[in-house]
C-alpha positions in Angstrom: -43.3 93.8 -65.9 -41.2 91.3 -66.6 -37.6 91.8 -68.1 -35.1 88.8 -69.3 -31.5 89.0 -68.0 -28.9 89.3 -70.7 -26.5 86.2 -71.1 -23.2 87.7 -70.6 -20.8 84.6 -71.3 -19.0 84.5 -75.0 -18.8 81.5 -77.2 -15.2 80.7 -75.7 -17.0 80.1 -71.9 -19.3 78.0 -73.3 -18.3 74.6 -73.2 -18.6 72.6 -76.1 -20.6 69.1 -76.6 -18.7 66.4 -77.4 -18.8 64.5 -80.4 -21.6 62.2 -81.1 -23.6 63.2 -77.9 -26.2 65.0 -77.4 -24.3 68.1 -74.9 -23.3 65.4 -72.7 -19.6 66.1 -71.7 -17.1 63.6 -71.4 -14.7 63.2 -68.8 -10.9 63.9 -70.1 -8.6 60.5 -70.3 -5.6 60.5 -68.5 -3.3 60.7 -71.6 -0.8 57.3 -72.3 1.5 58.8 -74.7 4.4 60.2 -72.0 6.5 58.4 -70.6 6.3 56.1 -67.9 7.7 57.3 -64.2 9.7 55.0 -62.7 9.9 54.1 -58.8 10.6 57.5 -56.9 12.9 57.7 -54.2 10.4 56.8 -51.4 10.3 54.0 -53.1 14.1 53.3 -52.7 14.5 54.1 -49.4 12.0 51.6 -48.0 14.3 49.1 -50.4 17.7 49.9 -49.2 17.4 48.5 -45.7 16.4 45.6 -46.7 19.0 45.4 -50.2 21.5 46.2 -48.0 20.7 43.3 -45.8 20.6 40.8 -48.3 24.0 41.9 -49.7 25.6 41.5 -46.3 23.9 39.0 -45.4 23.8 36.7 -48.4 25.3 38.0 -51.6 28.8 39.3 -50.5 29.3 35.8 -48.0 28.3 33.6 -51.4 30.5 35.5 -53.7 33.1 35.2 -51.5 32.6 31.9 -50.4 32.6 30.7 -54.3 35.6 32.7 -54.6 38.1 30.7 -51.6 36.5 27.5 -53.0 39.6 28.2 -55.7 42.0 28.3 -53.0 43.5 26.0 -50.1 42.7 28.5 -47.8 41.9 27.0 -44.0 39.1 30.3 -43.2 42.2 32.4 -42.2 45.7 33.1 -42.6 47.4 33.2 -45.9 46.0 31.4 -48.7 46.9 30.7 -52.4 45.0 30.0 -55.9 45.1 26.4 -56.8 42.5 26.8 -59.2 40.1 23.7 -59.8 41.9 20.9 -57.6 39.1 21.2 -55.1 36.7 20.6 -57.2 38.5 17.5 -58.9 39.1 15.9 -55.6 35.4 16.9 -54.7 34.3 15.0 -57.2 36.4 11.6 -56.5 35.7 12.1 -52.6 33.5 8.9 -51.5 32.7 10.9 -48.1 30.9 14.0 -50.4 29.4 12.0 -53.1 27.5 9.6 -50.2 26.3 12.9 -48.7 25.1 14.2 -51.8 23.3 10.9 -52.8 21.8 10.8 -49.3 20.6 14.2 -49.5 18.8 13.6 -52.2 17.3 9.9 -51.5 16.0 11.5 -48.3 14.9 14.4 -49.6 12.9 12.5 -52.3 11.4 10.3 -50.3 10.4 12.6 -47.2 8.4 14.9 -50.0 6.4 11.7 -51.0 5.5 11.0 -47.3 5.0 14.1 -46.1 2.6 15.4 -49.0 0.2 12.5 -48.8 0.3 12.3 -45.7 -0.7 16.1 -45.3 -3.3 15.7 -48.2 -4.8 12.9 -46.5 -5.3 15.0 -43.3 -6.8 18.1 -45.2 -9.1 16.0 -46.5 -10.1 14.5 -43.2 -9.9 17.4 -41.6 -12.1 19.6 -44.3 -14.7 17.0 -44.1 -17.9 16.7 -42.2 -16.7 15.0 -38.7 -16.9 16.2 -35.4 -13.9 18.6 -33.3 -12.5 18.9 -36.9 -11.6 22.4 -35.3 -10.0 21.3 -32.3 -8.0 18.4 -34.4 -6.5 20.9 -36.8 -5.3 23.0 -33.6 -3.6 19.7 -32.6 -2.5 18.7 -35.5 -0.5 22.1 -36.1 1.0 22.1 -32.7 4.4 20.4 -34.4 4.8 23.0 -36.3 5.6 25.5 -33.3 8.2 23.2 -31.6 11.9 24.0 -32.5 12.8 20.9 -35.0 15.9 20.7 -32.3 13.9 19.8 -29.2 12.2 17.6 -31.7 14.6 15.5 -32.9 16.1 14.9 -29.3 12.5 13.6 -28.0 12.4 11.1 -31.3 16.3 10.2 -30.3 15.0 9.0 -26.8 12.0 7.4 -27.9 14.0 5.5 -31.0 16.8 4.8 -28.7 15.1 3.9 -25.3 11.3 3.7 -25.5 10.5 1.7 -28.6 13.7 -1.0 -28.0 11.7 -1.5 -24.6 8.4 -2.0 -25.9 10.0 -4.6 -28.5 11.4 -6.3 -25.8 8.2 -7.1 -24.2 6.2 -7.8 -27.1 8.4 -10.1 -28.4 9.5 -8.1 -31.5 13.1 -8.6 -32.5 13.4 -6.5 -35.4 13.0 -3.0 -33.1 14.4 -4.7 -30.2 18.0 -2.9 -30.7 17.9 1.2 -31.7 17.4 1.9 -35.4 19.6 4.7 -35.0 22.5 2.3 -34.5 21.7 0.5 -38.1 23.2 2.0 -40.8 20.7 0.6 -42.7 17.8 1.5 -40.5 19.0 4.9 -39.5 17.9 6.8 -42.8 14.1 6.1 -42.2 13.7 7.3 -38.6 15.3 11.1 -40.2 12.6 10.3 -42.6 9.4 9.9 -39.8 10.2 12.7 -37.9 11.1 15.3 -40.7 7.8 14.7 -41.9 6.5 14.5 -38.7 7.4 18.0 -38.5 6.8 19.2 -41.7 3.2 17.8 -42.3 1.2 20.9 -40.1 2.7 23.5 -42.0 1.6 21.7 -46.0 -1.4 20.2 -44.3 -2.4 24.2 -43.7 -1.8 24.7 -47.7 -3.9 21.7 -48.6 -6.6 22.9 -46.2 -6.9 25.9 -48.0 -6.9 24.9 -51.5 -9.5 22.4 -50.3 -12.0 24.5 -48.8 -11.4 27.0 -51.9 -13.2 24.3 -54.2 -16.8 25.2 -54.5 -19.3 22.5 -53.0 -21.5 22.3 -56.0 -18.9 20.8 -58.0 -19.2 17.9 -55.7 -22.9 18.1 -55.3 -23.0 17.8 -59.3 -21.0 15.0 -59.2 -22.9 13.1 -56.9 -26.1 13.5 -59.2 -24.2 11.5 -62.0 -23.6 8.9 -59.0 -19.8 9.5 -58.0 -18.5 7.8 -55.2 -16.1 9.5 -52.6 -13.2 7.5 -53.6 -14.0 8.5 -57.2 -14.8 12.2 -56.4 -11.0 12.2 -54.5 -9.5 11.0 -57.9 -11.2 12.2 -60.6 -12.1 15.7 -58.8 -10.6 17.1 -56.0 -6.9 16.0 -56.7 -6.9 17.1 -60.4 -8.1 20.5 -59.2 -5.4 20.5 -56.2 -2.6 20.1 -58.9 -1.3 23.5 -58.3 -1.2 23.1 -54.6 0.4 20.1 -54.6 3.5 21.4 -56.8 3.6 24.4 -54.3 3.7 22.0 -51.5 6.1 19.8 -53.4 8.6 23.1 -54.1 8.6 24.1 -50.6 9.1 20.9 -48.9 11.9 19.6 -51.0 13.5 23.2 -50.8 13.7 22.8 -46.9 14.7 19.1 -47.3 17.6 19.2 -49.0 18.9 21.8 -46.4 18.1 19.2 -43.5 21.0 20.0 -40.5 19.0 20.3 -37.1 16.6 17.3 -37.2 19.8 15.1 -38.4 21.9 16.5 -35.8 20.1 16.0 -33.3 18.8 12.9 -34.0 22.0 10.5 -35.4 24.6 13.5 -35.7 25.3 12.2 -38.9 25.9 8.5 -38.1 26.0 5.7 -37.6 30.0 6.5 -38.8 28.7 9.1 -41.7 25.7 7.0 -43.3 23.2 9.5 -42.5 25.1 12.6 -43.0 23.7 15.1 -45.4 25.2 18.0 -47.1 24.5 20.9 -45.1 26.1 18.9 -42.4 29.4 18.2 -44.4 30.1 21.8 -45.2 29.8 23.2 -41.6 32.2 20.3 -40.7 34.8 22.6 -43.3 34.4 25.2 -40.8 36.1 23.2 -37.8 38.3 20.6 -39.7 40.7 22.8 -41.8 38.6 21.8 -44.8 37.3 25.2 -45.5 37.8 26.2 -49.2 37.4 22.4 -50.0 33.7 22.2 -48.4 33.2 25.9 -50.0 33.9 24.0 -53.1 31.2 21.2 -51.7 28.6 24.4 -51.3 28.8 25.8 -54.8 28.4 22.4 -56.7 25.5 22.1 -53.9 24.1 25.8 -54.9 24.0 24.7 -58.5 21.6 21.4 -58.1 19.6 23.3 -55.7 19.3 26.4 -58.4 18.8 24.0 -61.4 16.4 22.1 -59.5 14.5 25.2 -58.9 14.1 26.5 -62.5 12.9 23.2 -63.5 10.2 23.4 -60.6 9.8 27.5 -61.8 9.2 25.9 -64.9 7.1 23.5 -64.4 4.8 26.3 -62.3 4.5 28.6 -65.4 3.7 26.0 -67.9 0.9 24.6 -65.3 -0.6 28.4 -65.4 -0.9 28.4 -68.8 
């Protein structure tokens, strides 16, 4: 004897099929009409320590420095407002103008030297050559050595070893130390700074080179492109974003050059290789605190303008 079990579900309990479907239940969609949630308390708790450290270590000293640039403060004791007197004096001070010119010129030359050598090394170390992994490790060594130690080592080389070697072979121009020549001392700073900065720049280029598909080079080789033409027509255009990033990073770092110059020439001979950073730091010991704060403010504005230009170039590159 058979019997059927009565269905006790009411129409309200039975899910209705979605419109336009054959009884298939559609997953509910999240509502996007409500207000967007902002960062909750947890986000702010994680951000707060960094925000406090940034304010106390960077933002607050910067604001105080700009404030004291309008005074005659020597770094302690009483002071009076002098308005724009420090700025007017700075714009006619040959030592300040020279330090700005030297810093900008040195940074521009070193950026070119560093990026060209780093790019060529990266191309070589990503090609099919033996022991390229070992060579990459060797070339990265300068990046982990303190800049001041590098400066002292090269100071010994330029002051003693190189002149002694030049005297042995009879090469007159290098028989005396270039560190003592006001017209040549800047070359030593470019060499040492580039030597220390090339490894980090090279690693960024290597990361970009290994991201280029091999198919691109294989197709160009089938079309008869030589390795030199591949470098100019394929590698360089595809690496333009990495080149721009490296130019921005190295130029920013070289504008703040200090430790290598101190260890190598100490701003000499005279003030021939004195950077803006060295000039600003001298204000803490020479009683020119407010005056050098004005120098630091102008240097900050110049650096900010350069950064904005570089940022604009990067955004234009991304479009």
